[in-house]
TORPA-333207 format. One record per residue: residue in one letter; x, y, z of N, C-alpha, C in turn. Coordinates in steps of 0.001 Angstrom, whole numbers, plus 500000, padded with zeros to 6 digits. Example, Ala and Ser with C-alpha at 12.3 -4.5 7.8 and 13.67 -1.06 7.14 Angstrom:
REM TORPA-333207
A513190494310507800512300495500507800513200496700507800/S512850497750507080513670498940507140512900500030507870/
***
This chain:
REM TORPA-333207
M099731327277468399098863328001469423098164329191468698/S097129329429469346096295330405468549096522331800469118/L096914332587467741097427334049467901096140334898468137/D096049335786469193094882336493469341095331337935468903/V094895338064467586095352339541466828094671340588467582/A093439340561467862092721341941468541093636342265469892/A093894340947470634094664341401471847096047341850471650/V096802341376470488097939341844470401097739343621469778/Q096795343799469107096596345047468513096285346011469912/R095675345639470788095389346519471999096768346764472565/A097666345627472715098847345660473229099723346697472694/L099671346713471197100478347539470491100180349244470726/R098812348992470682098282350803470976098749351335472413/A098728350392473472099028350582474533100712350932474578/G101401350069473861102808350557473780103243351423472857/R102367352299472251102440353033471144103586352540470194/L103197351557469633103689350734468489102899350714467344/D103652351049466050102709350862464935102364349555464560/A103389348400464750103115347200464445103969346099465081/W103732344811465028104497343913465572104896343043464326/L106202342757463728106590342106462610107352340925463034/L106630339767462447107245338312463004107734338029461684/Y108870337657461996110026337282460683110800335782460990/D110782335007460036111877333664460360112220333467458898/F113438332767459186114264332145457940114723330709458589/H114134329643457869114729328479458172114820328151459635/G113887328521460401113958328460461911114647329056462818/S115216330250462201115903331140462842115304331767463976/N113996331981464043113287332613464973112379331802465406/P112442330681466560111119329832466653110213330481467522/I110247331846467970109524332445468717108222332799467932/A108684333317466612107842334015465454107136332669465071/A108156331299464838107320330154464240106167329745465076/R106488329819466365105448329308467320104134330224467238/L104189331479467167103273332481467080102496332268465960/A103182332066464702102358331819463574101880330493463282/G102315329597464274101645327996464236102455327210463006/L103663327340463181104461326736462016105429325672462663/T105127325102463907105989324452464714105479323021464783/D104661322748464122103729321311464193104208320415463024/G105480320577462571106135319678461593105291319486460248/A104123320196460173103507319959458777103779321208457748/H104744322079457929105132323198457319106725323064456811/M107069323173455574108385323430455439108702324829455319/T109742325321456095110088326618456209111426326846455805/T111645326714454742113037327125453892113292328466453508/R112245329195453271112297330564452661111743331448453652/R112279332647453380112005333948454329110428334085454101/W109692334411455469108522334904455553108317335952456569/F107221336862456460107074338027457318105663337904457397/Y105230338345458798103838338403459023103707339695460012/L102861340711459487102976342097460039101488342286460693/I101348342399461905100102342841462989100314344359463192/P099420345115462558099559346353462841098731347123464011/A098716348029464486098131348542465663096655348633465302/S096389348882464322095023348869463790094950348285462157/G093606347967461967093521347453460567093907345729460364/E093920345303459009094102343954458895095470343442458777/P095748342400459572097400341965459341097613341621457976/R098953341440457487099255341030456189100716340511456211/G100752339477455261102134338583455274102550338785453887/L103782338156453916104776338225452525105376336760452531/V105005335959451832105651334656451861106413334289450512/H107148333494450304107736332952449234106858332007448404/A106819332055447047105774331388446039105647329706446580/I106980329282446721106956327841446951106448327333448200/E106101328308448992105655328177450507104584329101450725/R103946329289449885103042330384449684101637330141450837/H101243328792451172100348328578452013100651328571453489/N101872328594453752102410328479455146101503329355456223/L101320330789455598100364331534456674098805331572456496/D098433330452455889096878330730455450096186330682456802/A096576330061457638095625329800458787095687331005459632/L096638332169459476096284333475460183095544334405459140/P094927335338460007094267336170459238095029337578458421/G094097338029457246094647338915456475095361338536455141/D095581339317454238096101338968452795097714338874452934/K098073338096451975099352337282451998099681337797450623/A100779338613450449101575339005449125102637337737448961/V102810337335447503103627336376447431105046336946446604/Y106003336487446742107163336801446194107880335675445733/A108831335543444516109924334427444498111234335190444382/G111473336317443282112806336512443098113136337733444230/R114289338209444321114862339102445465114255340400445209/H114258340963443779113272342074443679111949341992444180/Q111368341179443798109953340863444376109762340944445970/L110975340384446435110976340385448130111147342077448305/E112107342621447881112253343937447899110993344866447771/A110583344416446838109173345432446597107951344966447534/G107900343912447950106946343352449006107152343782450234/L108431344020450611108923344522451938108430346028451903/A108859346765450993108451348193450901106865348370450979/A106030347574450572104783347597450603104298347337451744/L104826346177452399104552345762453865104755346672454860/L105887347597454686106184348676455805105689349979455511/D105242350122454451104823351457453850104110352240455016/G104275353250455470103660354140456461103905354012457849/L104894353048458194104948352568459633106397353317460014/G106192353549461272107320354086461950108048353161463061/R107353353077464289108026352103465376107323350659465195/I108278349527464898107847348263464855108594347292465715/A107841346454466440108404345503467352108739344118466732/M109889343838467047110556342565466501111368341764467477/E111631340654467338112594339544468227113967340005468266/Y114288341436468869115409341987468821115844342584470112/S117103342155470648117104342916471888118577343969471508/P118362345239471961119483346028471882120860345621472517/G121885345529471806123093345124472434123156343798472658/C121949342775471908121916341411472436122034341274473845/A121230342037474741121262341964476181120365340884476535/I119580340318475776118692339042476037118904338337474891/P120026337375474874119960336223473771118999335487473279/Y118123335081474457116723334347474228115945334794473278/L115953336237473352114982337173472666115598337724471297/S117050337662471207117562338533470105117625337383468887/R116583337403468133116389336483467001116636337007465577/V116395338380465431116455338667464267118017339096463675/D118337338480462657119746338905462335120049340300462052/A121476340619461907121725342068461971121482342742460360/G121588341598459398121539341828458078120111342376457539/T119189341445458075117731341834458097117356342896458807/A117765343172459909117721344557460510117848345642459736/E119165345744459125119425346745458345118738346867457058/V118289345971456468117343345826455281115995346656455924/L115479346575456885114498346782457282114505348528457775/R115646348595458464115798350175458838116187351012457553/E116708350521456567116859351246455042115415351530454600/R114323350916455058113058351493454647112353352405455686/G113011352900456403112471354119457288111892353576458597/V111828352495459116111246352020460427112369351915461518/E111673352228462578112577351868463884112179350477464463/I113419349773464844112996348508465312113167348599466672/V112200347972467551112090348256468897111905346395469387/S112172346268470726112254345163471252110762344530471443/S110442343339470997109146342632471311109022341828472403/G109994342284473450110228341312474568108981341240475508/D108190342405475707106984342273476491105835341621475869/L105731341833474671104713341308473624105053339796473639/V106301339285473701106590337895473435106032337374474922/Q106370337896476020105687337549477380104260337218477173/Q103552338097476938102099338131476953101544337238476040/F102087336991474898101588336265473811101967335002473368/E103485334662473930103934333304473806104346332619475031/A104959333428476130105343332944477268104405332784478406/A103118333604478626102526333398479625101746332333479727/W101592331641480852101072330332481096099547330644481225/D098603329773480956097335329886481127096836328876482279/A095688328645482724095326327737483758095676326511483662/D095479325684482600096090324470482181097580324313482303/Q098249325274482011099820325008481998100099325224483485/L099519326011484294100012326168485725099657325068486282/A098359324007486011098141322887486470099113321956486056/S099756321893485008100518320961484670101808321152485132/H102376322364485606103405322932486309103323322329487664/R102472322598488292102262322006489573102310320500489820/T101891319657488776101869318152488661103144317854488451/A103942318427487553105454318157487268106268318446488649/S105875319517488970106632319990490337106574318914491362/A105252318486491844105133317371492871106046316255492477/A105855315888491275106766314611490669108053314733491255/L108766315975490730109947316346490971110412316118492415/Y109791316569493305109766316622494788109995315230495225/R109163314263494670109086312798495069110353312100494590/I110483312559493231111976312074492599113131312353493433/K113120313535494107114291314023494922114533313423495987/D113201313235496591113120312573497906113823311010497858/R113315310544496646113619308968496268115135308999496305/A115718310034495687117328309860495219118003310174496496/F117698310996497501118075311208498730118105309953499651/A117151309392499527116761307903500379117616307052499934/A117725306788498812118545305642498040120175305959498290/V120409307225498352121715307492498669122146307176500249/A121258307547500830121547307285502547121395305608502840/S120696305025502051120483303567502380121713302968501734/A122348303401500586123459302835500211124770303192501167/L124713304296501705125811304580502601125715303838503873/R124482303710504448124480302785505665124856301387505257/A124518300802504201125004299461503753126215299396503025/S126969300316503078128392300495502357127987299890500957/T127047300147500273126858299603498933127396300565498022/P128316300236497069129023301021496117127971301765495116/L127933303011495181127035303753494295127724305052493459/T127301305265492296128271306432491641127021307424491306/E127578308793490929126502309812490433125796309397489251/Y126488308480488426125581308115487367124528307084487727/D124903306176488554123709305162489068122552305886489599/V122782306947490502121565307577490908121023308269489829/Q121819308950488900121041309665487884120240308650487033/Q120668307553486870119798306778485835118729305985486853/Q118814305856488135117546305505488880116684306708488764/M117125307859488899116090308930488609115337309047487426/V116089308799486155115552308782484883114653307720484879/G114721306452485473113627305727485568112371306115486268/W112613307084487186111540307437488205110849308558487316/F111544309289486432110739310125485631109981309624484620/D110293308442483939109406307350483045107997307173483957/Q108293306777485120107267306214486140106155307364486448/E106713308661486583106063309645486979105094310529485734/G105632309828484442104984310507483283105600311920482923/L106880312028483252107572313109483011108660313103481921/V108707314171481266109728314183480140110714315342480211/S111983315356479626112940316447479813113811316263478552/D114878317488478619115639317409477625116911316833478016/S117127316375479168118468315937479532118009315231481162/A119003314237481308118887313577482411119136314556483684/P119021314269484786119180315197485980120579315313486196/V121098316327486802122417316720487341122498315844488932/V123538315075488799123831314366490393125250314537490385/A125550315406491319126942315923491301127471315922492917/I128514315286492952129043315180494570130743315973494373/G130750316546495553132082317073496056132588318128495128/A133668318256494523133765319146493556133195319267492246/N132605318138491868131461318427490737130164319248491029/S129972319370492365128941320144492765129015321595492399/G130458321980492478131005323238492125130890323825490680/D130340322754490043130177323020488400128728323081488203/P128130324252487826126752324512487696126080323433486661/H126855322911485536126437322396484600126956320900484240/Y127496320502485383128259319205485354126968318111485028/L127256317142484367126245316038484259127173314953484286/P126848313925484988127498312511485159127270311796483795/A128196310939483467128096309970482164128513308876482546/A128119307664481812128473306413482289130250306208482293/E131007306924481472132264306961481539132911308038482296/R132258308784482963132720310101483768131801310245484861/S132057309495485903131182309510487104131891309212488437/R131834310221489475132428309908490831131657308907491651/P132241308081492446131454307374493458130943308300494692/I129586307734495291128976308528496469129685307831497528/V130295309014498108131148308681499550130814309554500545/A131106309116501583130740309772502809131371311381502812/G130787312093503665131682313427503807131703314544503088/E130679314539501772130698315364500730129460315930500457/V129754317139499798128362317739499144127648317015498196/L126321316851498210125814316078497023124580317044496425/L124712317498495273123639318427494788122922317604493453/L121515317811493827120464317182492647119667318554492042/D119863318431490734119597319559490006118473318653488777/L117043318800489065116031318047488305115269319068487401/W114699318772486425113704319479485614112816318761484761/G111623318747484578110705318164483800109305318674483471/K108604318051482532107406318488482300106562317260482114/M105311317389482065104051316237481860104183316152480355/N104118314694479790104167314441478805102938314449477774/R102592315735477854101258316106476753101286317649476297/P100921317860475302101012319087474483100687320135475492/G101508321265475305101429322313475908101691322460477533/A102206321448477895102705321255479357104006322241479582/V104071322558480773105214323463481058106197322991482192/F107394323465482054108554322587482980108608323359484457/A108860322250485375109236322535486630110745322207486709/D111514322908487661112810323123487743113465323104489237/I114034322324489971114172322340491250115655321744491360/T116183322409492600117773322110492907117690321969494512/W118167320885494986118375320847496502119677320141496738/V120196320341498069121831319747498329121561319212499585/A122547318213499880122615317402501060124209317182501239/V124598316748502431125855316148502954125806314597503008/T126753313932502624126855312446502877127313312141504145/A127020312705505137127522312633506614126307313078507811/R126597312632508907125661312879509827125589314196510316/R127095314891510306126999316362510639127734317000509551/V127067318277509324127343319042507937128578319939508413/P129493319844507416130746321010507884130148322541507944/A130938323256508533130675324674508706130366325500507649/E131348325193506686131493326051505404130404325861504600/P129643324592504052128460324360503288127208324787504269/V127247324797505638126109325387506463126030326871506008/R127328327532506299127192329131506026126884329446504595/A127272328635503502126828328957502337125492328807501989/V124483327599502664123546327443502212122518328468502948/R122982329036504082122073329914504548122103331125504010/A123353331375503268123437332595502459122669332659501235/I122349331305500607121526331325499524120155331305499741/V119827330351500918118262330695501286118053332004501502/E118813332845502187118303334134502375118330335087501211/A119255335016500078118950335340498966117843335096498291/R117492333791498465116338333306497492115391333882498213/D115164333932499540113942334594500065113895336078499879/A114862336714499871114898338140499584114200338455498119/A114688337511497235114019337563495921112666337141495804/V112165336200496601110745336090496718109986337011497216/T110500337762498539109788338661499035109441339853497932/L110627340460497325110366341404496378109313341257495479/V109379340067494812108211339564493910106860339678494361/E106676339107495665105404339063496322104904340510496763/E105727341400496984105578342660497484105220343565496245/A105895343457495226105780344279493993104396343772493333/V103766342588493532102565342156492783101371342594493629/R101661342859495032100548343257495949100558344723495831/A101700345414495563101661347018495390101211347286493987/G100946346429493289100718346811491811101722347365490856/R102985347286491341104073348103490566104889347395489695/D105224347888488560106241347144487661107522346562488201/L107717345333487999108840344801488479109750344218487219/R110908344576487202111884344214486043112567343008486606/G113102342039485609113958340966485689115188341179486622/W115911342194486195117004342704486896116974343054488226/E115838343540488719115567343930489881115640342883491108/V115281341735490589115002340470491435116428339893491567/D117057340104490492118593339342490482119289340292491485/R119174341559491257120048342211492313119655342110493484/A118255341814494042117902341914495504118580340659495938/A118600339377495235119202338275495676120760338392495570/R121403338736494696122936338960494531123356339872495716/T122681340864496058122967341943497224123309341072498291/V122442340312498603122334339305499783124102338527499985/L124254337886498878125295337072498827126885337997498775/E126679339059498215127794339898498122128043340417499594/Q126783340936500126127116341329501965127475340128502574/A127351339115502090127680337712503090129308337469502620/G129898338161501732131080337853501614131335336905500457/Y130249336700499633130531335684498547130350336259496983/G130894337256496997130575338122495505131422337353494659/D132679336874494759133354336041494005132965334670493692/R132125334100494391131717332717494138130434332629493380/I129707333937492805128883333909492143128944333414490643/L128415332503489955128670332289488501127497332492487308/H126345332543487974125123332841486959124163333691487614/R123142334104486636121953334871487197120928334085488312/T120047334914488890119159334506489882118239333579489458/G117820333741488270116736332674487688116577332990486173/H115431331998485658115308331772484372113804331756484156/S113215332144482859111771331744482528111628330282482231/L110514329956482722109973328494482386108908328479481490/G108932327643480487107763327205479305107811325910479142/E107241325841477814107403324595477116108901323952477003/S109815324974476896111076324689477108111639324787478373/V112649324090479054112993324605480357113444325961480396/H114146326361479543114438328033479341113359328513478640/G112516329382479086111639329911478217111823331150477713/N110780331741477083111049333170476439110313334288477100/G110133334090478423109838335236479365110882335759480208/V110535336605481074111512337417481697112586336557482441/H113718336734482367114868336148483350115283337263484412/L115679336558485666115891337265486694117611337309486554/D117819338704485855119401338623485546119612340106485421/D120760340416486138121562341745486387122909341504486228/Y123218339910486020124650339783486164125238339500484695/E124617338227484363124967337718482903124551338726481803/T123419339303482000122771340362481175122112341568481922/H121275342492481450120564343212482316119206343048481560/D118362342225482218117081341919481721115957343113482274/D115425343921481296114586344999481699113224344787481589/R112855343265481041111450343098480827111041342963482283/R109480343211482135108808343440483268108311341776483703/V108203341678484898107470340401485523105981340411485370/L105537339975484147104075340302483794103193339049484469/P101875339172484409100875338290484824100996337051483827/G101060335960484290101314334490483663102708334148483669/A103780334832484027104972334560484084105449333536485241/G106013332353484554106678331241485316108075331243485282/F108574331216486378110355331321486364110929330543487615/T112223330400487497112810330100488620113534331080489769/I113604330630490808114686331634491519115678330579492198/E117111330759491640118016329658492179119600330335492270/P119451331110493574120859331531493658121971330522494074/G123121330497493865124042329382493919125424330126494310/L126331329217494948127680329773495259128537328451494965/Y129720328792494522130573327715493861132027327737494311/F132583326628494986134014326653495509134848325391494626/E135950325413495128136879324520494324136475323036494820/T135998322905496113135674321545496499134230321019496810/F133155322078496584131905321883496519131076323121496100/G129803322978495813128765323895495229127517323830495984/V126980324796496334125485324846496455124576325672496012/R123325325009495876122357325970495013120817325544495447/T120161326647495618118764326281496067117846326671495103/E116981325886494320116240326343493117114852326138493709/I113897327098493439112468326878493455111664327441492416/N110504327286492055109828327875490741108449328861491642/M108230330036490931107448330929490993106442331369489763/F105333331632490226104260331889489188103619333075489456/R103565334289488728103011335639488667101637335574488273/G100569335422489262099335335795488751098754337237488675/P097563337182488152096992338387488031097059339463489224/H097019338756490721096868339655491718097809339055492756/E098577338057492555099431337657493653100419336864492953/A101552336534493748102789335872493282102924334529494448/I103161333397493772103229332013494592104419331309494176/V104941330572495142106274329717495127105211328369495120/T105656327474494107105155326308493534105293325108494346/G106214324999495373106711323794495635107521324065496990/P107905323346497768108527323561499273109926324037498856/R110338324958499947111476325574499848112756324739500964/Q113839324605500323114876324133501237115613325178502296/M115444324833503344115795325815504517116962325514505012/E117486324353504879119054324132505653119499322756504676/I120768322523504732121404321448504062120881320245504848/I120638319271504135120274317771504368121416316962505021/A121209316449505888122290315379506402121782313997506032/L122778313292505346122371312136504843123101310665505567/G123937310941506293124774310165506992124035309465508177/D124548308410508792124116307743510011124292308447511119/
***
């Protein structure tokens, strides 16, 4: 990706930061590596490198002698080190005169996706008199924000996922009518074939979970571990994918059905609760964007979770309300989380994310998952919303 140094510097000055220091060792910080353009497979990164973008003035780097050309594509001078004493001297020169610097650091590891700088490196830098603050919002602006082409790729992937979801439910309904044996794994593998037909790629086959398995948020069927699709149970589909082209970003959806003509009362009640929670989160995002006010990830999670708790389901929540979407299904932008962590990053323009409240019981689980995009002046839901549980029986 192309790093816009001038835009970074404007953001640093706005945030009253002296610099942004990108650092990586052997792939320990994929965020820094992507920003520096080192994820194309053409560079060996077996040694520590640093690239500092000051709030004003020319950027500068520090690279190992055997990998001295890794940062050549980036502007600014590069100092070279080999031995550890040269590294220490190089760091002292790199940080000279700086006070507050941003790095991929999260106080208390509140946001594990962002917390990429190891404790020892942070100690070394602090010993040289700098204060390290989180680069969370900088990462959102310059690594995680979608451009117009990425939003278009997301919409294309989203439409394909909805088609695959519909085909999967139709296949299950057909098998039930014909009393044809069908397992979770059978349905999953049909969906994998449809992914290929649609030009989608993913890091995993979809979740197809029936009955008690739907109560496990990360259950995945396998050939040797798969339940038959039988009548009268909750069926959950969770599928995520992106178009097979550079720069494409993910879409990620979850829908639920019951393999019966009539839906039992408890799944109906649970789905109504998660639908209300989801829509409360959507409304909060939409209203904040229209009002032009800052909105933090934790606030959106709290809005959804409050609905579930007031409905009496507080002890049936197992995860946050949503996660960032990017070129990886779990992106580096803001997560909607005040449950597993406390994500105080802002929901900035260019952010794509899921909203996916779920409830999990011993015999079934339900989740509704949609995707949102936060543009400069509006927030949009990028696909249909499930409003009630689907009945698949005759």
